[in-house]
C-alpha positions in Angstrom: -122.1 25.4 -12.4 -124.4 27.4 -10.2 -128.0 26.1 -9.6 -130.5 28.7 -8.5 -133.2 27.4 -6.2 -135.9 29.1 -4.2 -135.2 29.1 -0.5 -139.0 28.7 0.0 -139.0 25.5 -2.1 -136.0 24.1 -0.3 -137.6 24.8 3.1 -140.8 23.2 2.0 -139.1 20.0 0.8 -137.0 19.8 4.0 -140.2 20.0 6.1 -142.0 17.1 4.3 -142.6 14.0 6.3 -143.7 10.4 5.5 -145.0 7.4 7.3 -143.3 4.0 7.1 -146.8 2.3 6.9 -145.5 0.0 9.7 -148.1 0.4 12.5 -145.8 -0.5 15.4 -143.2 2.1 14.1 -145.5 4.9 13.0 -147.3 5.0 16.3 -144.0 6.2 17.9 -143.5 9.0 15.3 -147.0 10.6 15.1 -146.0 13.2 12.4 -143.8 10.8 10.4 -140.1 10.8 9.5 -138.5 13.8 7.8 -138.0 13.0 4.1 -134.6 14.6 4.0 -133.1 12.5 6.8 -130.4 9.8 7.0 -131.5 7.1 9.5 -129.5 4.3 11.1 -131.0 1.2 12.7 -128.3 -0.1 15.1 -128.0 -2.8 17.6 -126.5 -6.3 18.3 -126.9 -9.4 16.2 -130.4 -10.9 16.1 -132.1 -7.7 17.4 -134.3 -7.2 14.3 -132.3 -4.5 12.5 -132.6 -6.1 9.0 -136.2 -7.0 9.6 -137.1 -3.3 10.3 -135.1 -2.2 7.3 -136.6 -4.8 5.0 -140.2 -4.0 6.2 -139.6 -0.3 5.5 -138.5 -1.1 2.0 -141.5 -3.4 1.4 -144.0 -0.8 2.5 -142.4 1.8 0.4 -142.6 -0.4 -2.7 -146.2 -1.2 -1.9 -147.0 2.6 -1.9 -145.9 2.7 -5.5 -142.4 4.2 -5.0 -139.1 2.9 -6.2 -136.5 1.7 -3.7 -132.8 1.3 -4.1 -131.3 -1.5 -2.0 -127.6 -1.6 -1.4 -126.5 -5.2 -0.7 -123.4 -5.0 1.4 -123.3 -8.2 3.4 -125.4 -10.6 1.3 -126.3 -11.4 -2.3 -129.2 -9.8 -4.1 -131.0 -13.1 -4.2 -130.7 -13.6 -0.4 -132.0 -10.0 0.1 -135.0 -10.8 -2.1 -135.6 -14.0 -0.2 -135.5 -12.1 3.1 -138.1 -9.7 1.7 -140.3 -12.5 0.6 -140.2 -14.1 4.1 -141.9 -10.9 5.3 -144.7 -11.2 2.9 -143.2 -9.3 -0.1 -145.2 -9.9 -3.3 -142.1 -10.4 -5.4 -144.0 -11.4 -8.6 -145.9 -8.2 -8.8 -143.2 -5.8 -7.5 -140.4 -7.2 -9.7 -142.6 -6.9 -12.7 -143.5 -3.4 -11.7 -139.7 -2.7 -11.4 -140.1 -1.1 -8.0 -136.7 -2.3 -6.7 -133.1 -1.8 -7.9 -130.4 -3.7 -6.1 -126.7 -2.6 -5.9 -124.6 -5.7 -5.4 -121.5 -4.9 -3.2 -121.2 -8.5 -2.1 -120.7 -10.9 -4.9 -117.5 -9.6 -6.5 -115.7 -9.1 -3.2 -116.8 -12.1 -1.2 -117.7 -14.7 -3.8 -115.0 -13.5 -6.3 -117.5 -13.8 -9.1 -120.1 -11.6 -10.7 -123.5 -12.8 -11.8 -125.7 -10.1 -13.4 -129.3 -10.3 -12.6 -132.3 -8.2 -13.6 -132.8 -5.1 -11.5 -129.2 -5.2 -10.3 -126.0 -3.2 -10.7 -122.7 -4.7 -9.6 -120.0 -2.8 -7.8 -116.7 -4.3 -8.9 -114.6 -3.0 -6.0 -116.8 -2.4 -3.0 -113.7 -2.0 -0.8 -113.6 1.5 -2.2 -116.5 3.7 -0.9 -116.0 6.1 -3.8 -116.9 3.4 -6.3 -120.1 2.6 -4.3 -120.8 6.3 -4.5 -120.3 6.4 -8.2 -122.7 3.5 -8.7 -125.3 5.1 -6.4 -125.1 8.4 -8.3 -125.6 6.6 -11.6 -128.6 4.5 -10.4 -130.3 7.5 -8.9 -129.8 9.5 -12.1 -131.1 6.7 -14.3 -134.2 6.4 -12.1 -135.1 10.1 -12.3 -138.3 9.3 -14.2 -139.5 7.3 -11.2 -140.2 8.6 -7.7 -137.5 7.1 -5.5 -139.0 6.4 -2.1 -135.8 5.5 -0.3 -132.3 4.1 -0.4 -131.7 1.1 2.0 -128.3 -0.3 3.0 -127.7 -3.5 4.8 -125.3 -3.3 6.5 -122.9 -0.4 6.6 -120.8 -2.3 9.2 -119.4 -4.2 6.2 -118.0 -0.9 4.8 -116.1 -0.5 8.0 -114.6 -4.0 7.5 -113.8 -3.6 3.9 -112.5 0.0 3.9 -110.9 2.3 6.5 -113.6 3.4 9.0 -112.9 7.1 8.3 -113.5 6.6 4.6 -116.7 4.7 5.4 -118.0 7.5 7.7 -117.0 10.2 5.1 -118.9 8.3 2.4 -122.0 8.1 4.6 -121.8 11.9 5.3 -121.5 12.5 1.6 -124.5 10.4 0.8 -126.5 12.2 3.5 -125.6 15.5 2.0 -126.2 14.5 -1.6 -129.3 12.2 -1.5 -131.1 13.3 1.7 -130.4 17.0 2.0 -130.1 17.9 -1.7 -132.4 15.5 -3.5 -134.7 14.8 -0.5 -134.5 11.0 -0.8 -134.8 9.2 2.6 -131.8 6.9 3.4 -131.8 4.1 5.9 -128.9 1.8 7.0 -128.3 -0.9 9.5 -125.2 -0.9 11.8 -124.0 -3.7 14.1 -123.0 -2.4 17.5 -120.8 -4.2 20.1 -117.8 -4.7 17.8 -114.8 -3.5 19.9 -112.7 -2.5 16.9 -115.3 0.0 15.7 -116.5 1.3 19.1 -114.7 4.6 18.7 -116.8 5.3 15.6 -120.2 4.7 17.2 -120.5 8.3 18.5 -119.3 9.7 15.1 -122.1 7.7 13.4 -124.6 9.0 15.9 -123.5 12.6 15.3 -123.6 12.2 11.5 -127.2 10.7 11.4 -130.5 12.4 11.6 -132.5 9.4 12.9 -131.3 6.7 15.3 -133.4 3.6 16.0 -131.8 1.3 18.6 -132.6 -2.4 18.8 -131.9 -4.9 21.6 -133.1 -8.0 23.4 -135.2 -7.2 26.4 -132.6 -7.5 29.2 -134.7 -8.9 32.1 -136.2 -11.9 30.3 -133.0 -12.4 28.3 -131.3 -13.5 31.6 -134.1 -16.1 31.9 -133.3 -17.4 28.4 -136.0 -15.7 26.3 -135.0 -13.3 23.5 -137.6 -10.6 23.0 -136.9 -8.1 20.3 -137.2 -4.4 21.2 -136.7 -1.1 19.4 -136.5 2.5 20.6 -136.5 5.6 18.5 -133.6 7.4 20.1 -133.2 10.4 17.9 -135.2 12.1 15.2 -134.2 15.6 13.9 -137.2 17.6 12.9 -140.0 15.4 14.2 -141.5 14.5 17.6 -141.1 10.9 18.7 -141.6 8.5 21.7 -138.2 7.3 23.0 -139.6 4.3 24.8 -138.6 0.7 24.2 -141.2 -1.2 22.2 -141.4 -5.0 22.2 -142.1 -6.6 18.8 -142.0 -9.8 16.9 -141.2 -10.7 13.3 -143.4 -13.1 11.3 -144.5 -13.8 7.8 -147.0 -10.9 8.2 -144.2 -8.5 9.0 -143.6 -6.7 12.3 -146.1 -6.7 15.2 -146.1 -5.1 18.6 -146.3 -7.6 21.5 -149.0 -6.7 24.1 -148.3 -7.0 27.8 -150.5 -10.1 28.0 -148.5 -11.7 25.2 -145.3 -10.9 27.0 -146.7 -12.3 30.3 -147.7 -15.5 28.5 -144.2 -15.9 27.2 -142.7 -15.2 30.6 -145.1 -17.9 32.2 -143.8 -20.3 29.6 -140.2 -19.8 30.9 -141.4 -20.4 34.5 -143.2 -23.7 33.6 -140.1 -24.8 31.7 -137.7 -24.0 34.6 -140.1 -25.7 37.1 -140.2 -28.8 35.0 -136.4 -29.1 34.8 -136.0 -28.6 38.5 -138.3 -31.4 39.6 
């Protein structure tokens, strides 16, 4: 079947941008993120990847748009609990049906399937094609709603469960179908530092439109303090600041740490060390 589209309309859609409504993040992308982009938030464990992803999903729902959350390494209930810990108003947003969860965890890890409201179960998440089929079905069923984004935590699990090449090819297909064709933003987290998947890190970078790196600030980490940082490393189609930004995660969401706050934390390490040495 041939679908005739106006090149002008396609160019216009491809040039649309949006803000995440996360102040610490939007300040580094002054014109916003391209809507037709596949973004990856990558980094080591504990660096704040899931917190960034969850906060993005929360702010999108609060703007009145539907989100689709692909649960790859945890249960839907755990995902909702994580969203609530960041201030997510679950009573209102569940009643408004602003979230649909795709459960790729329960049948594979728990070996059981419990069907909840607002969820669709993937029976064989080891097969990326089956995840794709469910994604296509959910997106089609939600056509009457404005889908603000598809969020995946974490695509590293796909590398464990399937062959990495199949996982990468699935991500490329999702980018082409949902981002480029349907102009639905997609975001995923990815755990770096795993030696068995290191050869695929560059392939993932090449296949993504946006890369946000996370880490623990290396200087104070050596002194025993873990400060979360992110850097917007790559954005196709939008200006961005590629500097490391220090932030913290609380019940209010994500917040930039000022230099004074960082200095106070560093002084605390000095006092603690001095006390131990006496």
